[in-house]
C-alpha positions as a Markdown table, in Angstrom:
| # | Residue | x | y | z |
|---|---|---|---|---|
| 1 | Met | 49.2 | 112.9 | 77.3 |
| 2 | Asn | 51.7 | 110.1 | 76.6 |
| 3 | Ala | 53.6 | 112.5 | 74.2 |
| 4 | Asn | 53.9 | 115.1 | 77.0 |
| 5 | Tyr | 55.2 | 112.5 | 79.5 |
| 6 | Ala | 57.7 | 111.3 | 76.9 |
| 7 | Arg | 58.8 | 114.9 | 76.3 |
| 8 | Ile | 59.2 | 115.5 | 80.0 |
| 9 | Ala | 61.2 | 112.2 | 80.5 |
| 10 | Lys | 63.4 | 113.1 | 77.6 |
| 11 | Thr | 64.0 | 116.6 | 79.0 |
| 12 | Val | 64.9 | 115.2 | 82.4 |
| 13 | Met | 67.4 | 112.8 | 80.9 |
| 14 | Val | 69.0 | 115.6 | 78.9 |
| 15 | Leu | 69.2 | 117.8 | 82.0 |
| 16 | Leu | 70.8 | 115.1 | 84.2 |
| 17 | Phe | 73.3 | 114.2 | 81.4 |
| 18 | Ser | 74.2 | 117.9 | 81.0 |
| 19 | Tyr | 74.6 | 118.3 | 84.8 |
| 20 | Met | 76.9 | 115.3 | 84.9 |
| 21 | Leu | 79.1 | 116.7 | 82.2 |
| 22 | Ser | 79.1 | 120.2 | 83.6 |
| 23 | Gly | 82.8 | 121.1 | 84.1 |
| 24 | Cys | 83.7 | 117.5 | 83.9 |
| 25 | Phe | 86.6 | 117.9 | 81.5 |
| 26 | Ser | 88.1 | 120.9 | 83.4 |
| 27 | Ile | 87.8 | 119.1 | 86.7 |
| 28 | Met | 89.5 | 116.0 | 85.4 |
| 29 | Leu | 92.3 | 118.0 | 83.9 |
| 30 | Ala | 92.7 | 120.0 | 87.1 |
| 31 | Val | 93.0 | 116.8 | 89.2 |
| 32 | Asn | 95.5 | 115.1 | 86.9 |
| 33 | Ser | 97.6 | 118.2 | 86.5 |
| 34 | Lys | 97.7 | 119.2 | 90.1 |
| 35 | Pro | 101.4 | 119.4 | 91.1 |
| 36 | Gly | 102.6 | 117.2 | 94.0 |
| 37 | Arg | 105.6 | 115.3 | 95.4 |
| 38 | Gln | 106.0 | 111.6 | 95.9 |
| 39 | Leu | 108.8 | 109.9 | 97.9 |
| 40 | Lys | 110.6 | 107.3 | 95.9 |
| 41 | Glu | 113.7 | 105.2 | 96.7 |
| 42 | Trp | 116.8 | 106.5 | 94.8 |
| 43 | Lys | 119.6 | 104.2 | 95.9 |
| 44 | Ser | 120.6 | 101.9 | 98.8 |
| 45 | Asp | 123.9 | 101.0 | 100.2 |
| 46 | Thr | 125.5 | 99.0 | 103.0 |
| 47 | Val | 127.5 | 100.9 | 105.7 |
| 48 | Thr | 130.4 | 98.9 | 107.2 |
| 49 | Gly | 132.1 | 101.5 | 109.5 |
| 50 | Leu | 132.7 | 105.0 | 110.6 |
| 51 | Ser | 135.9 | 107.0 | 110.1 |
| 52 | Leu | 137.2 | 110.6 | 110.5 |
| 53 | Ala | 137.5 | 112.2 | 107.1 |
| 54 | Gln | 137.8 | 115.5 | 105.2 |
| 55 | Asp | 136.3 | 116.6 | 101.9 |
| 56 | Arg | 138.1 | 118.7 | 99.2 |
| 57 | Ala | 136.7 | 121.9 | 100.7 |
| 58 | Gly | 138.5 | 121.1 | 103.9 |
| 59 | Thr | 135.3 | 120.2 | 105.8 |
| 60 | Gln | 136.2 | 117.6 | 108.5 |
| 61 | Gly | 133.8 | 115.1 | 110.0 |
| 62 | Tyr | 133.0 | 111.5 | 110.5 |
| 63 | Val | 132.1 | 109.5 | 107.4 |
| 64 | Phe | 129.9 | 106.4 | 107.1 |
| 65 | Ile | 131.9 | 104.0 | 105.0 |
| 66 | Gly | 129.6 | 102.4 | 102.5 |
| 67 | Lys | 130.3 | 99.8 | 99.9 |
| 68 | Gly | 129.2 | 102.1 | 97.0 |
| 69 | Phe | 129.8 | 105.6 | 98.4 |
| 70 | Asp | 131.1 | 107.4 | 101.5 |
| 71 | Tyr | 128.8 | 109.7 | 103.5 |
| 72 | Leu | 130.3 | 112.6 | 105.3 |
| 73 | Leu | 128.2 | 113.4 | 108.4 |
| 74 | Thr | 128.0 | 117.1 | 109.4 |
| 75 | Ser | 125.4 | 116.8 | 112.1 |
| 76 | Gly | 124.0 | 114.3 | 114.6 |
| 77 | Val | 126.9 | 111.9 | 114.6 |
| 78 | Asp | 128.4 | 112.6 | 118.0 |
| 79 | Ser | 126.2 | 110.0 | 119.8 |
| 80 | Ile | 127.3 | 107.3 | 117.4 |
| 81 | Val | 131.0 | 108.2 | 117.8 |
| 82 | Asn | 130.8 | 108.2 | 121.6 |
| 83 | Leu | 129.1 | 104.8 | 121.6 |
| 84 | Leu | 131.6 | 103.3 | 119.2 |
| 85 | Lys | 134.6 | 104.7 | 121.1 |
| 86 | Ser | 133.3 | 103.7 | 124.6 |
| 87 | Pro | 135.1 | 100.8 | 126.2 |
| 88 | Asp | 132.0 | 100.1 | 128.2 |
| 89 | Ile | 129.9 | 99.3 | 125.1 |
| 90 | Asp | 130.5 | 96.0 | 123.4 |
| 91 | Arg | 130.2 | 96.8 | 119.7 |
| 92 | His | 129.3 | 93.2 | 119.0 |
| 93 | Asp | 126.0 | 93.8 | 120.7 |
| 94 | Leu | 125.3 | 97.1 | 119.0 |
| 95 | Gln | 123.6 | 97.4 | 115.7 |
| 96 | Val | 121.2 | 99.5 | 113.6 |
| 97 | Ser | 117.5 | 98.4 | 113.9 |
| 98 | Asn | 115.9 | 97.9 | 110.5 |
| 99 | Val | 116.9 | 100.0 | 107.4 |
| 100 | Ala | 118.1 | 103.5 | 108.0 |
| 101 | Lys | 116.1 | 106.0 | 106.0 |
| 102 | Phe | 117.7 | 109.2 | 104.5 |
| 103 | Ile | 116.1 | 111.8 | 102.3 |
| 104 | Ile | 118.4 | 113.1 | 99.6 |
| 105 | Asp | 118.0 | 116.4 | 97.8 |
| 106 | Asn | 117.4 | 116.8 | 94.0 |
| 107 | Asp | 121.2 | 117.2 | 93.4 |
| 108 | Lys | 121.8 | 113.8 | 95.0 |
| 109 | Lys | 124.5 | 115.2 | 97.2 |
| 110 | Gln | 123.0 | 116.4 | 100.6 |
| 111 | Phe | 120.9 | 114.2 | 102.8 |
| 112 | Thr | 119.0 | 114.2 | 106.1 |
| 113 | Gly | 117.6 | 111.4 | 108.1 |
| 114 | Asp | 117.6 | 109.3 | 111.2 |
| 115 | Leu | 118.3 | 105.8 | 112.4 |
| 116 | Thr | 117.5 | 103.6 | 115.4 |
| 117 | Leu | 120.3 | 101.9 | 117.4 |
| 118 | Gln | 119.6 | 98.7 | 119.4 |
| 119 | Tyr | 121.9 | 97.3 | 122.1 |
| 120 | Arg | 121.4 | 93.9 | 123.6 |
| 121 | Trp | 122.7 | 94.2 | 127.1 |
| 122 | Lys | 124.0 | 91.1 | 129.0 |
| 123 | Thr | 124.7 | 92.5 | 132.4 |
| 124 | Gln | 123.1 | 95.1 | 134.6 |
| 125 | Glu | 126.3 | 97.2 | 134.3 |
| 126 | Ala | 125.9 | 97.2 | 130.5 |
| 127 | Lys | 122.3 | 98.2 | 130.8 |
| 128 | Gln | 123.1 | 101.1 | 133.1 |
| 129 | Thr | 125.8 | 102.2 | 130.7 |
| 130 | Ala | 123.4 | 102.1 | 127.8 |
| 131 | Ile | 120.9 | 104.2 | 129.8 |
| 132 | Arg | 123.6 | 106.8 | 130.5 |
| 133 | Tyr | 124.1 | 107.1 | 126.8 |
| 134 | Gly | 120.5 | 107.8 | 126.2 |
| 135 | Phe | 119.0 | 104.4 | 125.5 |
| 136 | Ala | 115.6 | 103.3 | 126.6 |
| 137 | Cys | 115.9 | 99.8 | 127.9 |
| 138 | Ser | 113.5 | 96.9 | 128.2 |
| 139 | Ala | 114.0 | 93.3 | 129.5 |
| 140 | Ser | 116.9 | 92.5 | 127.2 |
| 141 | Leu | 117.0 | 95.3 | 124.5 |
| 142 | Cys | 117.9 | 99.0 | 124.6 |
| 143 | Leu | 116.8 | 101.3 | 121.8 |
| 144 | Gln | 117.8 | 104.8 | 120.9 |
| 145 | Lys | 116.6 | 106.9 | 117.9 |
| 146 | Leu | 119.1 | 109.3 | 116.4 |
| 147 | Ser | 117.4 | 112.1 | 114.6 |
| 148 | Gly | 118.8 | 115.1 | 112.7 |
| 149 | Leu | 121.6 | 113.3 | 110.9 |
| 150 | Lys | 122.9 | 115.4 | 108.0 |
| 151 | Gly | 125.6 | 114.9 | 105.5 |
| 152 | Ser | 126.8 | 114.7 | 101.9 |
| 153 | Val | 127.4 | 111.9 | 99.5 |
| 154 | His | 130.9 | 111.3 | 98.1 |
| 155 | Gln | 132.5 | 109.0 | 95.7 |
| 156 | Lys | 134.7 | 106.2 | 97.1 |
| 157 | Asn | 138.3 | 107.2 | 97.6 |
| 158 | Asn | 140.3 | 104.1 | 96.9 |
| 159 | Gln | 143.5 | 105.7 | 98.1 |
| 160 | Gln | 142.1 | 106.5 | 101.5 |
| 161 | Asp | 143.3 | 104.6 | 104.5 |
| 162 | Tyr | 140.4 | 103.0 | 106.4 |
| 163 | Ser | 142.6 | 101.1 | 108.8 |
| 164 | Gln | 141.7 | 103.4 | 111.7 |
| 165 | Ala | 138.0 | 103.1 | 111.0 |
| 166 | Leu | 135.5 | 102.1 | 113.7 |
| 167 | Val | 134.1 | 98.9 | 112.3 |
| 168 | Phe | 130.4 | 98.0 | 112.6 |
| 169 | Tyr | 130.3 | 94.4 | 113.5 |
| 170 | His | 126.7 | 94.4 | 112.1 |
| 171 | Pro | 126.8 | 96.4 | 108.8 |
| 172 | Phe | 123.5 | 98.0 | 108.1 |
| 173 | Lys | 121.5 | 99.0 | 105.1 |
| 174 | Val | 120.7 | 102.6 | 104.3 |
| 175 | Ala | 118.1 | 103.6 | 101.8 |
| 176 | Phe | 118.1 | 107.0 | 100.2 |
| 177 | Tyr | 114.8 | 108.5 | 99.1 |
| 178 | Gln | 114.1 | 111.4 | 96.9 |
| 179 | Tyr | 111.0 | 113.5 | 96.3 |
| 180 | Lys | 109.7 | 113.2 | 92.8 |
| 181 | Arg | 107.3 | 115.7 | 91.2 |
| 182 | Thr | 104.0 | 114.2 | 90.2 |
| 183 | Gly | 101.2 | 115.5 | 87.9 |
| 184 | Met | 100.9 | 116.3 | 84.3 |
| 185 | Pro | 103.8 | 118.5 | 82.9 |
| 186 | Ala | 102.9 | 122.2 | 82.7 |
| 187 | Gly | 103.3 | 122.4 | 78.9 |
| 188 | Val | 100.9 | 119.5 | 78.4 |
| 189 | Thr | 98.4 | 121.1 | 80.8 |
| 190 | Asn | 98.6 | 124.5 | 79.1 |
| 191 | Ala | 98.0 | 122.9 | 75.7 |
| 192 | Leu | 95.0 | 120.9 | 76.9 |
| 193 | Ile | 93.3 | 123.7 | 78.8 |
| 194 | Pro | 91.8 | 125.4 | 75.7 |
| 195 | Val | 90.5 | 122.0 | 74.5 |
| 196 | Ala | 88.9 | 121.3 | 77.9 |
| 197 | Leu | 87.3 | 124.8 | 78.1 |
| 198 | Thr | 86.0 | 124.4 | 74.6 |
| 199 | Leu | 84.3 | 121.1 | 75.6 |
| 200 | Asp | 82.8 | 122.6 | 78.7 |
| 201 | Ile | 81.5 | 125.6 | 76.7 |
| 202 | Val | 79.9 | 123.1 | 74.2 |
| 203 | Thr | 78.0 | 121.5 | 77.1 |
| 204 | Ser | 76.9 | 124.8 | 78.6 |
| 205 | Pro | 74.2 | 125.7 | 76.1 |
| 206 | Val | 72.7 | 122.3 | 76.6 |
| 207 | Gln | 72.4 | 122.9 | 80.3 |
| 208 | Leu | 70.8 | 126.3 | 79.8 |
| 209 | Leu | 68.4 | 124.9 | 77.2 |
| 210 | Gly | 67.4 | 122.0 | 79.4 |
| 211 | Ile | 66.7 | 124.4 | 82.3 |
| 212 | Gly | 64.6 | 126.6 | 80.0 |
| 213 | Ile | 62.6 | 123.6 | 78.8 |
| 214 | Ile | 61.9 | 122.4 | 82.3 |
| 215 | Thr | 60.9 | 125.8 | 83.5 |
| 216 | Gly | 58.6 | 126.3 | 80.5 |
| 217 | Leu | 56.9 | 122.9 | 81.0 |
| 218 | Thr | 56.3 | 123.4 | 84.7 |
| 219 | Gly | 54.9 | 126.8 | 84.1 |
| 220 | Ser | 52.4 | 125.7 | 81.4 |
């Protein structure tokens, strides 16, 4: 009797162990090799002003003047230009809230993103002016999010005249992020798949044998 109990207990343990290992290697490989994308910071810069510019292809637009690079804006810049040019807006009270976040493509040339402007109004007239420009104002602070900014990254042109630039009295930091692929390289995955399948096949007979033993014992 004790021998039968010991045999049953041993069989149950083998079955549970086999079940736990069933497909384990393939599943682990599938999880680790699943392709994905992760957003990582590529570079950051400090923008000090805005100026009208043109690239070598003849494309004209306003450019964010950075300390490391220049950023030609092709979309979404009109609101910023109007604010900086307006005699009713005191640029000393205008600044970018937090760090501007831009997503750059894999070629590290084109980017998209947004930024949030904040304006500390001092008079009711200044507040009403900010509202007319699309700001949402509270007791002492007006905010406006500018979305859909698009542009391209350019090397600094040391020969370019920035004397007519619209200066930001509060330079702001811009962080560029890039999507990086995650997961095991395809070549490594393909090389390991036969090994994983072999290991799973090795455990399969144990599973079937265990089920057969349990069935036989319960039937006797």
